[in-house]
VMD Tcl script that draws the C-alpha trace (Angstrom):
set ca {
  {13.24 19.92 3.29}
  {14.14 17.66 0.51}
  {12.25 14.50 -0.54}
  {12.71 11.50 -2.85}
  {9.99 9.52 -4.30}
  {10.29 6.47 -6.04}
  {7.47 5.60 -8.39}
  {5.27 8.11 -10.22}
  {2.06 6.12 -10.31}
  {-1.11 7.02 -8.55}
  {0.25 6.64 -5.16}
  {3.42 8.33 -5.73}
  {1.61 11.44 -7.57}
  {-0.70 11.66 -4.47}
  {2.30 11.58 -2.15}
  {4.14 14.18 -4.29}
  {0.77 16.43 -4.39}
  {0.60 16.60 -0.75}
  {4.26 17.36 -0.44}
  {4.49 20.21 -2.54}
  {1.83 22.03 -0.86}
  {3.73 22.55 2.07}
  {5.77 26.09 1.80}
  {8.47 24.26 3.92}
  {9.28 21.76 1.33}
  {12.12 22.98 -0.94}
  {11.99 20.16 -3.53}
  {10.58 16.69 -4.38}
  {12.54 14.29 -6.92}
  {10.10 12.00 -8.54}
  {11.89 8.76 -10.08}
  {10.53 6.18 -12.16}
  {11.69 4.00 -15.08}
  {8.86 5.43 -17.24}
  {9.63 8.88 -18.89}
  {6.25 8.91 -20.06}
  {4.78 8.21 -16.30}
  {7.03 11.03 -15.35}
  {5.69 13.67 -17.95}
  {2.46 13.06 -16.88}
  {3.21 13.29 -13.15}
  {4.90 16.40 -13.74}
  {2.28 18.13 -15.79}
  {-0.35 16.98 -13.20}
  {1.41 18.26 -10.44}
  {2.13 21.69 -11.93}
  {5.10 22.56 -9.40}
  {8.37 24.25 -9.97}
  {9.27 22.01 -6.82}
  {9.30 18.76 -8.59}
  {12.47 17.44 -10.45}
  {12.00 14.12 -12.46}
  {14.54 11.58 -13.13}
  {14.26 8.07 -15.24}
  {15.52 5.66 -12.79}
  {14.98 1.94 -12.21}
  {14.12 1.07 -8.69}
  {16.35 -1.81 -9.05}
  {19.24 0.55 -9.82}
  {20.58 0.64 -6.14}
  {23.59 2.68 -6.42}
  {21.53 5.26 -8.66}
  {18.83 5.48 -5.82}
  {21.72 5.90 -3.23}
  {23.00 8.84 -5.10}
  {19.64 10.58 -5.56}
  {18.87 9.78 -1.56}
  {21.99 11.28 -0.41}
  {21.16 15.02 0.84}
  {17.53 14.16 0.96}
  {15.65 13.79 4.08}
  {13.32 11.32 3.04}
  {12.87 8.66 0.61}
  {9.33 7.18 0.03}
  {8.73 4.28 -1.98}
  {5.67 3.95 -4.07}
  {6.87 1.26 -6.05}
  {6.03 -2.73 -5.54}
  {6.54 -4.27 -2.27}
  {9.20 -6.82 -3.41}
  {11.58 -3.77 -4.06}
  {11.13 -2.20 -0.57}
  {13.71 -4.17 1.41}
  {16.81 -3.16 -0.83}
  {15.66 0.26 -1.06}
  {15.37 0.46 2.75}
  {18.98 -0.84 2.96}
  {19.72 1.98 0.37}
  {18.50 4.51 2.45}
  {20.28 3.63 5.36}
  {23.41 3.81 2.90}
  {22.63 7.20 2.02}
  {21.71 8.59 5.53}
  {18.11 9.20 4.73}
  {14.75 8.40 6.65}
  {12.64 5.76 4.48}
  {8.86 5.50 4.19}
  {6.86 2.80 2.07}
  {3.52 1.56 1.38}
  {4.17 -1.97 2.35}
  {1.97 -4.80 0.83}
  {3.55 -7.53 1.91}
  {4.16 -8.86 5.68}
  {7.26 -10.97 5.16}
  {8.79 -7.96 3.57}
  {8.12 -5.55 6.23}
  {9.45 -7.93 8.94}
  {12.77 -8.30 6.93}
  {12.70 -4.42 7.07}
  {12.33 -4.34 10.70}
  {15.25 -6.47 10.97}
  {17.27 -3.30 9.62}
  {16.87 -1.25 12.86}
  {20.13 -1.78 14.43}
  {21.71 -0.55 10.99}
  {19.23 2.30 10.82}
  {19.95 3.48 14.29}
  {23.58 3.56 13.73}
  {23.08 5.52 10.61}
  {20.89 7.99 12.50}
  {17.81 7.14 10.14}
  {14.27 5.88 10.84}
  {12.85 3.08 8.68}
  {8.68 3.12 8.64}
  {7.34 0.62 6.45}
  {3.47 -0.17 5.64}
  {2.46 3.54 5.62}
  {-0.76 3.39 3.69}
  {-4.42 3.10 4.19}
  {-4.53 -0.32 5.59}
  {-2.18 -1.30 6.77}
  {-1.18 2.30 7.65}
  {-3.97 4.45 9.08}
  {-6.17 1.40 10.11}
  {-2.63 0.33 12.16}
  {-2.62 3.62 13.88}
  {-6.20 3.48 14.78}
  {-5.75 0.05 16.38}
  {-2.90 1.73 18.53}
  {-4.82 4.70 19.56}
  {-7.84 2.49 20.67}
  {-5.71 0.09 22.55}
  {-3.89 3.08 24.30}
  {-7.20 4.18 25.54}
  {-8.28 1.13 27.52}
  {-6.85 -0.81 30.17}
  {-7.61 -4.12 28.93}
  {-8.58 -4.99 25.13}
  {-10.77 -7.83 24.28}
  {-11.53 -6.83 20.54}
  {-9.80 -4.94 17.86}
  {-12.23 -5.24 14.55}
  {-10.43 -3.25 11.62}
  {-12.67 -2.84 8.83}
  {-11.89 -0.70 5.62}
  {-12.61 -0.47 2.10}
  {-12.41 1.15 -1.17}
  {-15.51 1.00 -3.04}
  {-17.40 2.69 -6.12}
  {-19.83 5.65 -5.25}
  {-22.06 4.08 -7.90}
  {-22.17 0.47 -7.56}
  {-23.03 -1.45 -10.88}
  {-24.07 -5.07 -10.98}
  {-23.50 -7.74 -10.75}
  {-19.80 -7.02 -9.13}
  {-20.30 -3.86 -7.53}
  {-16.99 -3.05 -7.34}
  {-14.56 -0.46 -8.91}
  {-10.45 -1.28 -9.30}
  {-8.47 1.54 -7.85}
  {-5.21 -0.31 -7.41}
  {-2.96 -3.10 -8.87}
  {-5.20 -6.22 -9.84}
  {-2.71 -8.58 -8.80}
  {-2.47 -7.01 -5.40}
  {-6.40 -7.18 -5.05}
  {-6.52 -11.08 -6.04}
  {-3.67 -11.70 -3.23}
  {-5.87 -9.82 -0.91}
  {-8.64 -12.13 -1.59}
  {-7.17 -15.47 -1.77}
  {-3.87 -15.72 0.10}
  {-4.06 -16.42 3.93}
  {-4.80 -13.96 6.27}
  {-3.55 -13.07 10.03}
  {-5.71 -12.79 13.10}
  {-5.03 -12.79 16.88}
  {-7.63 -15.47 18.79}
  {-7.53 -15.87 22.39}
  {-4.08 -13.82 22.43}
  {-2.38 -15.86 20.09}
  {-1.56 -15.17 16.47}
  {-3.49 -17.64 13.84}
  {-3.93 -18.07 10.10}
  {-7.24 -17.59 8.96}
  {-8.27 -17.91 5.07}
  {-8.56 -14.99 2.64}
  {-12.22 -13.67 2.38}
  {-13.39 -16.10 4.98}
  {-15.64 -15.36 8.13}
  {-17.92 -13.15 5.86}
  {-19.99 -10.92 8.06}
  {-22.84 -8.18 7.61}
  {-21.62 -4.92 8.64}
  {-24.04 -1.75 9.16}
  {-22.11 1.78 8.11}
  {-23.02 4.91 8.38}
  {-25.01 6.71 5.68}
  {-24.91 6.69 2.62}
  {-23.58 2.87 2.60}
  {-25.87 1.19 5.07}
  {-25.58 -2.69 5.20}
  {-22.62 -4.02 3.59}
  {-20.18 -7.16 3.87}
  {-16.79 -7.67 5.01}
  {-14.32 -10.66 5.06}
  {-10.53 -11.44 5.89}
  {-8.14 -9.57 3.98}
  {-4.66 -10.98 3.30}
  {-1.96 -8.86 4.68}
  {-4.47 -6.39 6.40}
  {-3.37 -6.75 9.95}
  {0.42 -6.89 9.25}
  {2.51 -6.46 12.04}
  {-0.20 -5.86 14.21}
  {-0.51 -9.52 14.91}
  {3.04 -9.57 16.15}
  {2.98 -6.24 17.97}
  {-0.06 -7.30 19.97}
  {-0.20 -11.00 20.32}
  {-0.48 -11.93 24.08}
  {-1.66 -8.27 24.79}
  {-5.10 -8.34 22.94}
  {-7.50 -11.25 23.20}
  {-9.04 -10.76 19.60}
  {-7.83 -8.95 16.44}
  {-8.65 -9.15 13.00}
  {-8.89 -6.91 9.74}
  {-11.52 -7.28 7.15}
  {-12.26 -5.52 3.80}
  {-15.88 -4.03 3.23}
  {-17.53 -4.66 -0.02}
  {-21.08 -4.04 -1.16}
  {-23.36 -7.13 -0.51}
  {-22.96 -9.95 -2.90}
  {-19.63 -9.64 -3.97}
  {-17.47 -11.91 -1.60}
  {-19.88 -14.64 -2.58}
  {-18.95 -14.36 -6.01}
  {-15.35 -14.07 -5.46}
  {-15.09 -17.03 -3.28}
  {-17.07 -19.37 -6.01}
  {-14.72 -18.09 -8.46}
  {-11.65 -19.01 -6.20}
  {-13.36 -22.55 -5.55}
  {-13.52 -23.26 -9.40}
  {-9.56 -22.53 -9.67}
  {-9.95 -19.06 -11.26}
  {-7.07 -17.91 -9.20}
  {-4.82 -20.77 -9.38}
  {-1.00 -20.08 -10.37}
  {-0.52 -23.59 -11.70}
  {-0.45 -23.61 -15.38}
  {-2.97 -25.62 -17.61}
  {-3.16 -26.58 -21.14}
  {-5.92 -24.25 -22.80}
  {-5.95 -24.95 -26.51}
  {-2.48 -26.07 -26.74}
  {-1.45 -23.43 -24.80}
  {0.20 -23.11 -21.16}
  {-1.88 -20.46 -18.99}
  {-2.15 -19.95 -15.19}
  {-5.86 -19.12 -14.42}
  {-4.81 -16.27 -12.20}
  {-3.19 -14.73 -15.48}
  {-6.33 -14.53 -17.26}
  {-8.29 -13.56 -14.20}
  {-6.09 -10.43 -13.54}
  {-6.44 -9.56 -17.12}
  {-10.35 -10.09 -16.61}
  {-10.27 -7.74 -13.36}
  {-8.74 -5.08 -15.26}
  {-10.88 -5.35 -17.94}
  {-14.01 -5.43 -15.85}
  {-13.60 -3.40 -12.83}
  {-11.40 -0.57 -14.25}
  {-13.88 2.28 -15.27}
  {-12.12 5.75 -16.11}
  {-14.58 8.50 -15.16}
  {-16.19 6.43 -12.13}
  {-15.70 7.92 -8.68}
  {-14.58 6.06 -5.71}
  {-15.00 6.13 -2.09}
  {-13.04 4.79 1.08}
  {-14.29 3.77 4.42}
  {-12.87 2.99 7.66}
  {-15.12 1.71 10.44}
  {-13.23 0.18 13.42}
  {-14.01 -0.87 16.70}
  {-11.94 -1.33 20.06}
  {-13.61 -3.07 22.79}
  {-12.49 -3.93 26.34}
  {-12.37 -2.37 29.94}
  {-11.64 1.28 31.39}
  {-11.58 1.71 35.06}
  {-13.22 -1.84 35.54}
  {-16.20 -0.96 33.24}
  {-16.66 -2.27 29.64}
  {-16.05 0.36 26.93}
  {-16.34 0.54 23.31}
  {-14.48 3.15 20.97}
  {-15.96 3.29 17.34}
  {-13.62 4.68 14.72}
  {-15.04 6.26 11.48}
  {-13.58 8.00 8.36}
  {-15.15 8.31 4.84}
  {-13.60 10.12 1.90}
  {-14.65 10.81 -1.60}
  {-13.22 11.26 -5.30}
  {-12.01 14.39 -5.24}
  {-13.68 16.32 -8.59}
  {-11.19 19.44 -8.41}
  {-7.95 17.57 -8.15}
  {-9.50 14.63 -10.13}
  {-7.83 12.40 -7.48}
  {-9.25 9.30 -6.42}
  {-10.04 8.56 -2.42}
  {-7.91 5.54 -2.56}
  {-4.93 8.00 -3.73}
  {-5.67 10.30 -1.10}
  {-6.13 7.80 1.80}
  {-2.96 5.86 0.72}
  {-0.29 8.42 -0.71}
  {-1.07 11.12 1.75}
  {-0.36 9.18 4.95}
  {3.04 8.23 3.53}
  {3.51 11.89 2.92}
  {2.57 12.98 6.38}
  {4.97 10.36 7.97}
  {7.59 11.41 5.73}
  {6.98 15.36 6.72}
  {7.03 13.91 10.35}
  {10.36 12.48 9.90}
  {11.86 15.74 8.25}
  {10.34 17.77 10.83}
  {11.38 15.52 13.85}
  {7.76 14.95 15.21}
  {8.96 11.53 14.76}
  {12.42 11.61 16.16}
  {13.63 8.01 17.20}
  {16.40 6.36 14.72}
  {15.53 2.77 13.94}
  {13.24 0.54 12.10}
  {9.45 0.61 13.47}
  {6.08 -0.77 12.64}
  {3.42 2.04 11.96}
  {1.39 1.13 15.13}
  {4.92 1.64 17.26}
  {6.37 4.48 14.97}
  {3.90 6.96 14.31}
  {2.38 8.84 17.14}
  {-1.57 8.68 16.74}
  {-2.93 11.87 17.46}
  {-0.50 14.00 15.87}
  {-1.11 12.04 12.70}
  {-4.80 12.40 13.11}
  {-4.50 15.82 13.21}
  {-2.31 16.09 9.75}
  {-5.02 13.92 8.16}
  {-8.10 16.44 9.23}
  {-5.85 19.32 7.83}
  {-6.16 17.59 4.68}
  {-9.90 16.59 4.81}
  {-9.43 13.03 6.10}
  {-11.31 13.48 9.56}
  {-10.37 10.13 11.60}
  {-13.37 10.49 14.41}
  {-14.07 8.24 17.19}
  {-16.88 7.88 19.81}
  {-16.26 6.57 23.22}
  {-19.15 4.70 25.12}
  {-19.73 2.50 28.30}
  {-20.95 -0.70 27.75}
  {-21.96 -2.05 31.04}
  {-25.27 -1.58 32.82}
  {-23.73 0.72 35.63}
  {-22.44 3.30 33.24}
  {-25.85 3.17 31.22}
  {-27.49 4.02 34.38}
  {-24.91 7.07 35.28}
  {-26.15 10.37 33.60}
  {-22.74 11.72 33.42}
  {-21.83 8.15 31.52}
  {-24.31 8.83 29.30}
  {-23.31 11.81 28.36}
  {-19.90 10.81 27.68}
  {-21.23 8.02 25.42}
  {-22.71 10.40 22.85}
  {-19.62 12.45 23.13}
  {-17.82 12.41 19.75}
  {-14.11 13.05 19.42}
  {-12.76 14.11 15.97}
  {-9.16 14.35 15.27}
}
mol new
graphics top color blue
foreach p $ca { graphics top sphere $p radius 0.5 }
foreach p [lrange $ca 0 end-1] q [lrange $ca 1 end] { graphics top cylinder $p $q radius 0.2 }
display resetview
């Protein structure tokens, strides 16, 4: 199997790391516009399978040339490049996976389905943590029930040792983080797709140890294509990011004061958009090299099974890896993309076209691959109605924990 990864940043390196560990992978070409980043990545990966190429992702002809003869191209570059890269993959007759980041772009990629099918390739956008793994969890939970009332997706990347007053650690782009906070999010309410404010409807959430009581609020882009796939099929669905208590209130206060406005203001004779300065301050305050992160998923699907009310709760907790010096966010974002790419290369996924994660990735084989890597998505089914509570067999089933 041969792969092409565009982007040698944290997620690109994590994806390459996972690919080269598979003995069946023959080669991984890592392309980036920065020779310095590529040199760092090659030294860090320490694999003879890795070849590096200096290339701008906007050089579509160059991308097509590199992609020809590869099984899968994985995009780990900013979301706004993904549509043209997906088209390049089709031209090169190469499967395509990306990390997503913008629902509008993903929807445009999905329109490439007929062209991809004609070329005999598969386009899988949005394959990261959330959207990505959380989308697969939603699809799995929905498939387990006859009727679905609620799908509550909750996930977050956090510092293992929070430092007040903000209790946060930056593990990806500060611009992407601000967008998650302030842009509108999507939800399903009473079966219909609706718009909700970023970081709105803050709730307390009681998480498994060691986290305990945290808070969650709507994340822009978190639900992504799920809102379209399950509109009219699920009564209520939303996706909220998890933070330590107090963080969301501070961010919402900054937003109310205009700190994230993109409208330029006169500051000492200079024109400056407040968001530009806020992004720099986010990077300065929240980037703490040496601090260790964790990633948490705690999601709930409720509805009916065999006429009874039931609930399935999904959990995953991952930590910074001291051995590889890999953040939990790298592992939980880059590795799902690698798993999807390998599923395509080995024809575990074998349906040409363009598909959202929830329709394109088989959930249980995906969970099994995650478990092999130490990313254990577990779930617990329990009955919620009185009849089930009085049934000894149901009580036993309620405490049965199924791990992927």
